[in-house]
N, C-alpha and C positions, 0 to 999 in steps of 0.2 A: 504494499500500499504506500507507494511513493507519492508525495504531494507535488503538484506542479508549482511553478513560481508564483502564480497569483494566489493559490491557496496558502502558500508560505507567507506571502505578504499580508494576507488577511490575518493569519495567526500572529505575525509580528506586530501588526497594528493593534490587535487586542492586547498583546503582551505589553506594548509601549503604553497604552491607555492605562493598564492596570499599574504600571510602574509610576505613571504621572500621579495617580491617586495615592500611591504609597508615599511619594514625595510630599503631598499635601498632608498626609497623616504625620509624616516626620516633622513638618514645620509646626503643626499643632502641638505635637509632643514637646518639641523644643520650647515653644512659647510658654507652655504651661509647666515646663520643667519636670516632666513625668519620666523619671529614670527607667522604670520598668518598661514603660510604653516605648521609650527610645530604643531599648534593647530588642524588644519585639519587632519593631519596624526595621531595625538594622538587619535582623535575621531574615525578615520578609524580603527586604531589598536585595540581599545576597542571593536568595533563591531565585528571585525574579531576574536578576542579571544573568545568572546561569542559564535560564531558559532563553533569554534574549540572545545570548551569545550562541547558543545551540541553533536557534532559528536563523540567525544571521549567517552562520557557517553553512547551513543547509542552502541558503539563498545564494551564497557565493559559489557553492558546489554545483548548483544548477545553472550557472551563468558562464558564458564564455569569456567575460571581462570581469575585472575586479573593480569595486567601487573606489573612486578617488575623492580626496577631501574637496569639499566644495561642489562636487558634481553628483550628490546622492540622488537628486531628482532625475537626472538624465540616466543614471545607472538603473534606477528602479523602473523607469519607463521602458528601458531596453529589455528588461526581463519580464515585464507585465504591463500591458498597454491600458490598464484600467486607471485612467487619469485621476478619478475621484479618490480612489484608494491611495495612489501615490501622493496626492495633495494632503490627504489625511495624515499620512505617515510624516511628511515634511513638517506639517503644522505641529504634530504632537512631539516631534523630536526637538523643535525650537522651544516648545513650552517646557519640555523636560530640561533642556540646557538652562533656560532662564530660572526655573524653580530650583534646580540643583545649585545654581550660583547663589540664589537667595538664601537657601538652607545653609550653605557653606558660610556665608557672611554672618548669618544669625549665630551659627555655632561658634565662629571665631569671636564674635562679640561676647557671647555667654562665657566662653573660656577666659577672655581678657578680664571681664567683670569678676569672674570667680577668682582669678589670680590676684586681682587688685584687692578684693575683699579679704582673701587669706593673708596677703601681705599686710594689710591695714590691721587686721586682728592680731597678727603675730608681732606687731611692732616694727616690722621691717621698713615700713614707710613712716618717716618722721613727719609729724604734723605741726612743727614749730615755725615754719615759714609762712605765717599768715599776717595780715595787717588788721589793726584795730580800726575803730571809727575815725580816730584822729590821723590815720596814716602811719602810725608807728608800728614797727615790726614787733610782734608779740610772740613770746615763747609759750607754747602749750605743751602739756605732757603728751607723749606719744600714746596712742591707743594700742593696747595690747590685750590679749585674752586675760592675762593675769590682772591688769588694771580693771578690766570690765568685771572680772570675777569678785574682785575685792571692793568694788564701788557700792 
């Protein structure tokens, strides 16, 4: 039961749409800082990527040419002439790229914020370079977990 290129493209389109939904779930998990959910979504993403790669390899195997960067639409059209399907795939891959970048930026910001918070609580960040209302440099005690615990 060998699938033809258009059937493979239909399968790939469905897998890409599912992956896009997973990226949205990942974004929501990051926003609400749900560690367990983030782990579940990471596992789901990994499984989905494996399936996407398998389908992509099957597509390449049934084609006489290999896809080139920037020419995905031309390559897809050369193996399956269903223009609507090709357009859907191009659109969803662009959405995936955009959402993946969005999630990566959010994750980087969360990690920076976490590092800053840990440094602040551990006293690694000194908080004495502040200015009072009169413009005078004022020295304040560094915030540390010990200071907070004894306050």
